[in-house]
MILUM-233898 format. One record per residue (C-alpha): residue in one letter; y, x, z. Coordinates in Angstrom, 1 decimal. Each point is the difference from the previous one (the first is absolute). Example, Ala and Ser with C-alpha at 12.3 -4.5 7.8 and 13.67 -1.06 7.14 Angstrom:
// MILUM-233898
<r: A; py: -4.5; px: 12.3; pz: 7.8>
<r: S; py: 3.4; px: 1.4; pz: -0.7>
This chain:
// MILUM-233898
<r: M; py: 130.7; px: 99.3; pz: 126.4>
<r: A; py: -1.5; px: 0.9; pz: 3.5>
<r: A; py: -1.1; px: 3.4; pz: 0.6>
<r: T; py: -3.5; px: -0.9; pz: 1.6>
<r: S; py: -2.4; px: -2.9; pz: 0.1>
<r: T; py: -2.4; px: -0.4; pz: 3.0>
<r: T; py: -3.3; px: -1.2; pz: -0.6>
<r: N; py: -3.1; px: -0.9; pz: 2.0>
<r: A; py: -1.3; px: 3.5; pz: -0.4>
<r: A; py: -3.5; px: 0.8; pz: 1.0>
<r: P; py: -0.4; px: 1.5; pz: 3.5>
<r: A; py: -1.7; px: 3.2; pz: -1.2>
<r: P; py: -0.3; px: 2.3; pz: -3.0>
<r: R; py: -2.7; px: -0.9; pz: -2.3>
<r: P; py: -2.3; px: 2.8; pz: -2.1>
<r: M; py: 0.2; px: 0.2; pz: -3.6>
<r: T; py: -3.0; px: 0.0; pz: -2.2>
<r: G; py: -0.8; px: 3.2; pz: -1.5>
<r: V; py: 1.3; px: -0.8; pz: -3.2>
<r: E; py: 3.3; px: -1.1; pz: 1.5>
<r: R; py: 0.3; px: 3.4; pz: 1.7>
<r: S; py: -0.7; px: 1.8; pz: -3.2>
<r: M; py: 2.4; px: -2.3; pz: -1.8>
<r: C; py: 2.7; px: 0.8; pz: 2.7>
<r: R; py: -0.4; px: 3.7; pz: 0.2>
<r: G; py: -0.3; px: 0.2; pz: -3.6>
<r: S; py: -3.4; px: 1.7; pz: 0.0>
<r: V; py: -1.8; px: -2.4; pz: -2.3>
<r: W; py: 1.6; px: 1.8; pz: -2.9>
<r: P; py: -1.5; px: 3.5; pz: -0.5>
<r: A; py: 2.6; px: 2.7; pz: 1.1>
<r: D; py: 0.4; px: 1.6; pz: -3.4>
<r: C; py: 1.5; px: -3.1; pz: -1.3>
<r: E; py: 3.0; px: 0.3; pz: 2.2>
<r: V; py: 0.7; px: -3.6; pz: 0.2>
<r: P; py: 3.1; px: -0.7; pz: 1.9>
<r: E; py: 0.2; px: -2.9; pz: 2.8>
<r: H; py: 1.5; px: -2.5; pz: -2.6>
<r: G; py: -3.0; px: 0.5; pz: -2.1>
<r: S; py: -1.9; px: -2.2; pz: 2.9>
<r: V; py: 2.4; px: -2.6; pz: -0.3>
<r: V; py: -0.5; px: -3.5; pz: -1.7>
<r: N; py: 3.1; px: -1.2; pz: -1.8>
<r: G; py: 0.2; px: -3.8; pz: -1.0>
<r: A; py: 3.2; px: -1.3; pz: -1.6>
<r: L; py: 1.0; px: -3.9; pz: -0.2>
<r: F; py: 2.4; px: -1.0; pz: -2.5>
<r: F; py: 2.6; px: -2.8; pz: 0.6>
<r: R; py: 2.7; px: -1.5; pz: -2.4>
<r: R; py: 1.6; px: -1.3; pz: 2.9>
<r: L; py: -0.3; px: 2.5; pz: 3.0>
<r: P; py: -0.5; px: -1.5; pz: 3.5>
<r: A; py: 2.4; px: 0.9; pz: 2.6>
<r: M; py: -1.2; px: 3.2; pz: 2.4>
<r: E; py: 0.1; px: -2.2; pz: 2.8>
<r: A; py: -2.8; px: -2.2; pz: -1.8>
<r: I; py: -1.9; px: 3.1; pz: -1.2>
<r: T; py: -0.3; px: 1.5; pz: 3.4>
<r: T; py: -1.0; px: -3.5; pz: 1.7>
<r: E; py: -2.7; px: -0.6; pz: -2.4>
<r: L; py: -1.4; px: 3.4; pz: -0.3>
<r: C; py: 0.1; px: 0.6; pz: 3.8>
<r: S; py: -1.7; px: -3.3; pz: 0.4>
<r: V; py: -2.9; px: 1.3; pz: -1.5>
<r: F; py: -0.2; px: 3.6; pz: 0.6>
<r: S; py: 0.5; px: -0.2; pz: 3.6>
<r: S; py: -3.2; px: -2.1; pz: 0.5>
<r: Q; py: -2.0; px: 3.0; pz: -0.7>
<r: V; py: -0.1; px: 2.7; pz: 2.6>
<r: R; py: 0.1; px: 3.0; pz: -2.4>
<r: F; py: 3.3; px: -1.1; pz: -1.7>
<r: R; py: 1.7; px: 0.1; pz: 3.5>
<r: S; py: -2.1; px: 3.2; pz: 1.1>
<r: L; py: 1.0; px: 3.8; pz: -0.5>
<r: A; py: -2.9; px: 1.8; pz: -2.0>
<r: T; py: -0.4; px: 2.8; pz: 2.6>
<r: K; py: -1.7; px: 3.8; pz: -0.3>
<r: D; py: -2.6; px: -0.8; pz: 2.1>
<r: G; py: -1.2; px: -2.8; pz: -2.1>
<r: T; py: 0.8; px: -3.1; pz: 1.6>
<r: W; py: 2.4; px: -3.1; pz: -0.5>
<r: E; py: 2.7; px: 0.1; pz: 2.9>
<r: P; py: 1.9; px: -3.2; pz: 0.1>
<r: T; py: 3.7; px: 0.3; pz: 0.1>
<r: T; py: 3.3; px: -1.9; pz: -1.0>
<r: L; py: 1.4; px: -0.6; pz: -3.7>
<r: D; py: 2.9; px: 1.7; pz: -0.9>
<r: L; py: 1.2; px: -2.5; pz: -2.5>
<r: N; py: 2.8; px: 2.3; pz: -1.1>
<r: Y; py: -2.6; px: 2.4; pz: -0.9>
<r: H; py: -2.4; px: -2.3; pz: -1.5>
<r: F; py: 2.5; px: -1.7; pz: -2.3>
<r: V; py: 2.6; px: 1.7; pz: -2.3>
<r: Q; py: 2.4; px: -1.9; pz: -2.0>
<r: E; py: 0.6; px: 2.3; pz: -3.0>
<r: E; py: 3.2; px: 0.1; pz: -1.8>
<r: A; py: 0.3; px: -2.4; pz: -2.9>
<r: V; py: -0.6; px: 1.5; pz: -3.3>
<r: A; py: 1.4; px: -1.1; pz: -3.6>
<r: G; py: -3.0; px: -0.8; pz: -1.8>
<r: Q; py: -3.7; px: 0.1; pz: -0.3>
<r: A; py: -0.5; px: 3.3; pz: -1.0>
<r: N; py: 1.9; px: 1.4; pz: 3.0>
<r: A; py: -2.1; px: -2.0; pz: 2.2>
<r: Q; py: -3.2; px: 1.1; pz: -1.6>
<r: R; py: 1.2; px: 3.8; pz: 0.6>
<r: L; py: 0.8; px: -0.8; pz: 3.4>
<r: V; py: -3.2; px: -1.3; pz: 0.8>
<r: E; py: -1.6; px: 3.3; pz: -1.4>
<r: D; py: 2.1; px: 1.8; pz: 2.5>
<r: I; py: -0.8; px: -2.1; pz: 2.7>
<r: I; py: -3.7; px: 0.4; pz: -0.4>
<r: Q; py: 0.3; px: 3.8; pz: 0.1>
<r: Q; py: 1.3; px: -0.3; pz: 3.8>
<r: D; py: -2.5; px: 0.7; pz: 2.9>
<r: L; py: -0.3; px: -2.6; pz: 2.8>
<r: D; py: 1.0; px: 1.2; pz: 3.7>
<r: H; py: -3.0; px: 0.2; pz: 2.2>
<r: N; py: 2.5; px: -0.6; pz: 3.1>
<r: F; py: -0.2; px: -3.6; pz: -1.3>
<r: P; py: -2.7; px: -2.5; pz: -1.0>
<r: L; py: -0.7; px: 1.3; pz: -3.6>
<r: W; py: 1.5; px: -2.8; pz: -2.6>
<r: R; py: 3.5; px: -0.7; pz: -1.1>
<r: V; py: 1.5; px: -2.7; pz: -2.3>
<r: H; py: 3.1; px: 1.3; pz: -2.2>
<r: V; py: 1.9; px: -3.0; pz: -1.7>
<r: V; py: 1.6; px: 1.1; pz: -3.5>
<r: P; py: 2.9; px: -2.6; pz: -1.3>
<r: V; py: 0.7; px: 0.1; pz: -3.7>
<r: Q; py: 3.3; px: -1.2; pz: -1.1>
<r: D; py: -0.9; px: -0.7; pz: -3.5>
<r: R; py: -0.9; px: -3.8; pz: -0.1>
<r: R; py: -2.5; px: 0.6; pz: -2.5>
<r: G; py: -1.6; px: 2.5; pz: 2.1>
<r: L; py: -2.5; px: -0.7; pz: 3.3>
<r: S; py: 0.5; px: 1.4; pz: 3.1>
<r: I; py: -3.0; px: 1.8; pz: 1.9>
<r: V; py: -1.1; px: 0.2; pz: 3.6>
<r: V; py: -2.3; px: 2.8; pz: 0.2>
<r: L; py: -2.8; px: -0.1; pz: 2.5>
<r: R; py: -1.3; px: 3.7; pz: 1.1>
<r: I; py: -3.2; px: -0.1; pz: 2.3>
<r: H; py: -1.9; px: 3.2; pz: 1.0>
<r: H; py: -3.5; px: -0.3; pz: -1.1>
<r: C; py: -1.5; px: 0.7; pz: 3.6>
<r: I; py: 1.3; px: -3.7; pz: 0.9>
<r: G; py: -2.7; px: -1.2; pz: -2.1>
<r: D; py: -1.6; px: -0.2; pz: -3.4>
<r: G; py: 1.1; px: -1.9; pz: -3.1>
<r: F; py: -2.2; px: -2.8; pz: 0.9>
<r: A; py: 1.3; px: -0.5; pz: 3.3>
<r: I; py: 3.6; px: 0.7; pz: -0.7>
<r: A; py: -0.5; px: -2.6; pz: -3.0>
<r: S; py: -0.9; px: -2.8; pz: 2.8>
<r: I; py: 3.2; px: 0.9; pz: 1.7>
<r: F; py: 1.9; px: -0.5; pz: -3.4>
<r: H; py: -1.6; px: -3.4; pz: -0.3>
<r: S; py: 1.2; px: -1.2; pz: 3.1>
<r: L; py: 3.5; px: 0.7; pz: -1.3>
<r: A; py: -0.8; px: -2.7; pz: -2.8>
<r: R; py: 2.4; px: -3.1; pz: -0.2>
<r: S; py: -0.1; px: -3.0; pz: -2.1>
<r: E; py: 2.9; px: -0.9; pz: -2.2>
<r: D; py: 1.6; px: -2.4; pz: 2.9>
<r: G; py: -0.2; px: 3.4; pz: 2.2>
<r: E; py: -2.9; px: -1.3; pz: 2.1>
<r: P; py: -2.6; px: 2.5; pz: 1.2>
<r: V; py: -3.1; px: -0.1; pz: -2.5>
<r: K; py: -3.0; px: -0.9; pz: 2.3>
<r: E; py: -2.6; px: 0.9; pz: -2.2>
<r: T; py: -0.4; px: 2.3; pz: -3.1>
<r: A; py: -2.9; px: 1.2; pz: -2.1>
<r: L; py: -0.3; px: 3.1; pz: 2.2>
<r: M; py: 0.2; px: -1.8; pz: 3.2>
<r: R; py: -2.9; px: -1.9; pz: -1.1>
<r: K; py: -2.3; px: 2.6; pz: -1.1>
<r: L; py: 1.0; px: 2.0; pz: 3.5>
<r: A; py: -0.8; px: -3.1; pz: 1.9>
<r: C; py: -3.1; px: -0.7; pz: -1.9>
<r: E; py: -1.1; px: 3.6; pz: 0.8>
<r: Q; py: 0.7; px: -0.2; pz: 3.6>
<r: Q; py: -1.9; px: -3.1; pz: 0.1>
<r: R; py: -3.0; px: 1.3; pz: -1.2>
<r: E; py: 0.2; px: 2.8; pz: 2.3>
<r: Q; py: 0.0; px: -2.4; pz: 2.9>
<r: Q; py: -2.7; px: -2.2; pz: -1.3>
<r: T; py: -2.0; px: -0.9; pz: 3.2>
<r: C; py: -3.3; px: -1.1; pz: -2.1>
<r: S; py: -2.5; px: 3.0; pz: 0.3>
<r: L; py: -1.3; px: -0.6; pz: -3.6>
<r: A; py: 3.3; px: 0.2; pz: -1.4>
<r: T; py: 0.8; px: 2.8; pz: 2.1>
<r: A; py: -3.0; px: 2.0; pz: -0.9>
<r: C; py: 0.4; px: -0.7; pz: -3.9>
<r: N; py: 3.5; px: 1.1; pz: 0.4>
<r: G; py: -1.2; px: 3.3; pz: 1.3>
<r: V; py: -2.5; px: 0.5; pz: -2.5>
<r: A; py: 2.7; px: -0.6; pz: -2.8>
<r: R; py: 2.1; px: 2.4; pz: 1.5>
<r: S; py: -2.4; px: 2.6; pz: 0.6>
<r: A; py: -1.1; px: -0.2; pz: -3.7>
<r: N; py: 3.6; px: 0.4; pz: -1.2>
<r: R; py: 0.6; px: 3.1; pz: 2.2>
<r: V; py: -3.4; px: 1.6; pz: -1.5>
<r: R; py: 1.1; px: -1.0; pz: -3.5>
<r: S; py: 3.6; px: 1.5; pz: 0.6>
<r: L; py: -1.6; px: 3.3; pz: 1.4>
<r: V; py: -2.2; px: 0.4; pz: -2.8>
<r: S; py: 2.6; px: -0.8; pz: -2.4>
<r: N; py: 2.6; px: 2.5; pz: 1.8>
<r: S; py: -2.3; px: 2.7; pz: 0.3>
<r: S; py: -1.1; px: 0.2; pz: -3.7>
<r: V; py: 3.5; px: 0.3; pz: -0.9>
<r: P; py: 0.1; px: 3.6; pz: -0.5>
<r: F; py: -2.8; px: -0.3; pz: -2.4>
<r: R; py: 1.1; px: -2.4; pz: -2.2>
<r: P; py: 2.3; px: 0.8; pz: -2.9>
<r: F; py: 3.6; px: 1.0; pz: 0.6>
<r: E; py: 2.9; px: -1.8; pz: -1.2>
<r: T; py: 0.8; px: 0.8; pz: -3.8>
<r: E; py: 2.7; px: 2.8; pz: -0.6>
<r: T; py: 3.5; px: -2.0; pz: -0.9>
<r: K; py: 3.6; px: 1.0; pz: -0.3>
<r: F; py: 0.7; px: -2.4; pz: 3.1>
<r: T; py: -1.7; px: 2.3; pz: 2.5>
<r: K; py: 0.0; px: 3.8; pz: 0.5>
<r: P; py: -2.6; px: 2.2; pz: -1.4>
<r: R; py: -3.3; px: -0.1; pz: 2.0>
<r: A; py: 0.1; px: 4.1; pz: 0.3>
<r: E; py: 3.7; px: -0.4; pz: 1.5>
<r: R; py: -1.0; px: -2.8; pz: 2.4>
<r: G; py: -2.6; px: 2.4; pz: 1.2>
<r: K; py: 2.5; px: 2.3; pz: 1.7>
<r: G; py: 1.1; px: -2.8; pz: 2.2>
<r: F; py: 3.0; px: -2.4; pz: 0.2>
<r: R; py: 3.3; px: 0.2; pz: 1.4>
<r: F; py: 2.2; px: -3.3; pz: 0.8>
<r: G; py: 2.9; px: -0.4; pz: -2.9>
<r: T; py: 3.4; px: 0.7; pz: 1.4>
<r: R; py: 0.8; px: -3.8; pz: -0.4>
<r: R; py: -1.5; px: -3.5; pz: 0.3>
<r: H; py: 0.9; px: -1.9; pz: -3.2>
<r: V; py: 0.0; px: -4.1; pz: -0.3>
<r: V; py: -1.2; px: -1.4; pz: -3.2>
<r: Y; py: 1.7; px: -3.3; pz: -0.5>
<r: V; py: -2.2; px: -2.8; pz: -1.9>
<r: P; py: 2.2; px: -2.3; pz: -1.9>
<r: A; py: 0.3; px: -3.5; pz: 1.7>
<r: H; py: -2.6; px: -2.5; pz: -0.7>
<r: S; py: -1.5; px: -3.0; pz: 1.4>
<r: L; py: -2.8; px: -0.2; pz: 2.6>
<r: Q; py: -1.1; px: -3.0; pz: -1.6>
<r: Y; py: -0.5; px: 1.7; pz: -3.2>
<r: V; py: -2.2; px: 2.5; pz: 1.7>
<r: K; py: -2.1; px: -2.6; pz: 1.7>
<r: N; py: 0.0; px: -1.8; pz: -3.4>
<r: C; py: -1.8; px: 3.2; pz: -1.3>
<r: K; py: -2.4; px: 0.1; pz: 2.8>
<r: N; py: -1.3; px: -3.4; pz: -0.4>
<r: A; py: -0.3; px: 0.3; pz: -3.7>
<r: A; py: -2.0; px: 3.0; pz: 0.4>
<r: R; py: -1.7; px: -1.2; pz: 3.0>
<r: M; py: 0.6; px: 2.9; pz: 1.9>
<r: S; py: 2.3; px: 1.2; pz: 3.0>
<r: V; py: 3.6; px: 1.1; pz: 0.1>
<r: N; py: -1.2; px: 3.4; pz: 0.8>
<r: D; py: -2.0; px: 0.1; pz: -3.4>
<r: V; py: 3.4; px: -1.1; pz: -1.9>
<r: V; py: 1.9; px: 2.8; pz: 1.8>
<r: F; py: -3.0; px: 2.5; pz: -0.9>
<r: S; py: 0.1; px: -1.3; pz: -3.7>
<r: A; py: 3.8; px: 0.2; pz: -0.1>
<r: T; py: 0.1; px: 3.5; pz: 1.4>
<r: S; py: -2.9; px: 1.0; pz: -2.4>
<r: G; py: 1.9; px: -1.1; pz: -3.1>
<r: A; py: 3.1; px: 2.0; pz: 1.4>
<r: L; py: -1.7; px: 2.9; pz: 0.2>
<r: R; py: -1.6; px: -0.3; pz: -3.2>
<r: R; py: 3.4; px: -0.7; pz: -1.9>
<r: Y; py: 1.4; px: 2.9; pz: 1.7>
<r: C; py: -2.4; px: 2.7; pz: -1.1>
<r: E; py: -0.1; px: -1.6; pz: -3.6>
<r: S; py: 3.9; px: 0.4; pz: 0.1>
<r: R; py: -0.6; px: 3.8; pz: 0.5>
<r: G; py: -2.6; px: 0.5; pz: -2.6>
<r: D; py: -2.7; px: 0.5; pz: 2.8>
<r: P; py: -3.1; px: 0.9; pz: -2.1>
<r: A; py: -2.4; px: -1.8; pz: 2.6>
<r: F; py: 1.5; px: -3.3; pz: -1.0>
<r: V; py: 1.2; px: 0.5; pz: -3.7>
<r: E; py: -3.9; px: 1.0; pz: -1.0>
<r: G; py: -1.0; px: -3.1; pz: 1.5>
<r: G; py: -2.8; px: 1.4; pz: 1.8>
<r: F; py: -1.2; px: -1.3; pz: 3.7>
<r: V; py: 2.7; px: 0.6; pz: 3.0>
<r: R; py: -1.1; px: 0.1; pz: 3.3>
<r: A; py: 2.6; px: -0.1; pz: 2.7>
<r: R; py: -0.2; px: 0.0; pz: 3.8>
<r: A; py: 2.2; px: -1.9; pz: 2.5>
<r: L; py: -0.4; px: 0.9; pz: 3.8>
<r: I; py: 0.1; px: -3.0; pz: 2.3>
<r: P; py: 0.3; px: 0.3; pz: 3.7>
<r: V; py: -2.2; px: -2.5; pz: 1.5>
<r: A; py: 0.7; px: -1.4; pz: 3.8>
<r: N; py: -2.6; px: -0.6; pz: 2.4>
<r: P; py: 1.8; px: -1.5; pz: 3.0>
<r: D; py: -1.7; px: 0.0; pz: 3.5>
<r: R; py: 1.0; px: -3.3; pz: 1.2>
<r: G; py: -2.2; px: 0.1; pz: 3.0>
<r: S; py: 2.3; px: 2.8; pz: 1.7>
<r: Q; py: 3.2; px: -1.9; pz: -0.8>
<r: H; py: 2.6; px: -0.9; pz: 2.5>
<r: P; py: 1.1; px: -3.8; pz: 0.3>
<r: H; py: 3.3; px: 1.0; pz: -1.0>
<r: D; py: -0.8; px: 2.4; pz: -2.8>
<r: S; py: -2.1; px: -1.2; pz: -2.9>
<r: L; py: 0.7; px: 2.9; pz: -2.3>
<r: A; py: -2.2; px: 2.8; pz: -0.6>
<r: N; py: -0.3; px: 3.4; pz: -1.9>
<r: N; py: -3.6; px: 0.8; pz: -0.7>
């Protein structure tokens, strides 16, 4: 594997957004939480019955990642993206083959505890081969949150999509949604632009009112799934390890069938499944909140992206706002 890869780097460093700087420095988290560096890293895993060759993985991912400035830039302490060359020996790690799936899962948990080196662009790929033919080999993609929010990173992953015959997928549901949003923003019709602006303003006002009223609304129900409110009031500290919860294999088409039958979104199906899992967990532990059959209120924290597309660089379509 070549040590470095030269790219058409931007001629000068580019400033980070405020959120990107905070993510990079770790100041987005309260200091008393003591969140380590790897707590700001987004980890993704791809499972393979037949693991591609390391050279193919490197070529495919580099072709996508290197098209974005920040994937080939250093996140500097002064809050800028400084273009550099890629050291492929750092960014792509071939792990030792493990015997079975359980070994691979333990190795993945060890990998996600590792900090990323700020002397390199803040992403890394680990390839975990599994010797057991019944097991699935794993490719772990690790990207620092300062590079992009979940929505932006999802768009990058979608560009990796391939059809069954190996050809790039030209369009996915997310790509169509992004294209429609961009088209609406670029509308030249003054009436359409005005209507879109009014709708956006109304939505912002509604969001402001909703978020501002949160402290005055009922808190979540005390359950055995969360720590007691009095204990939480003393502050949180980051746990000693991050753990991976593996969901049993299931068909994406099955999820889509549930979505279509209920006339809801995929997110609605995921939230419903998660709610059911939390209920079964609490019921199995004899949680009074569930056993007594009363109304249970639970809150989910959902980060919201607000990309500033107007300030984006031609070679940098990602953002973290």
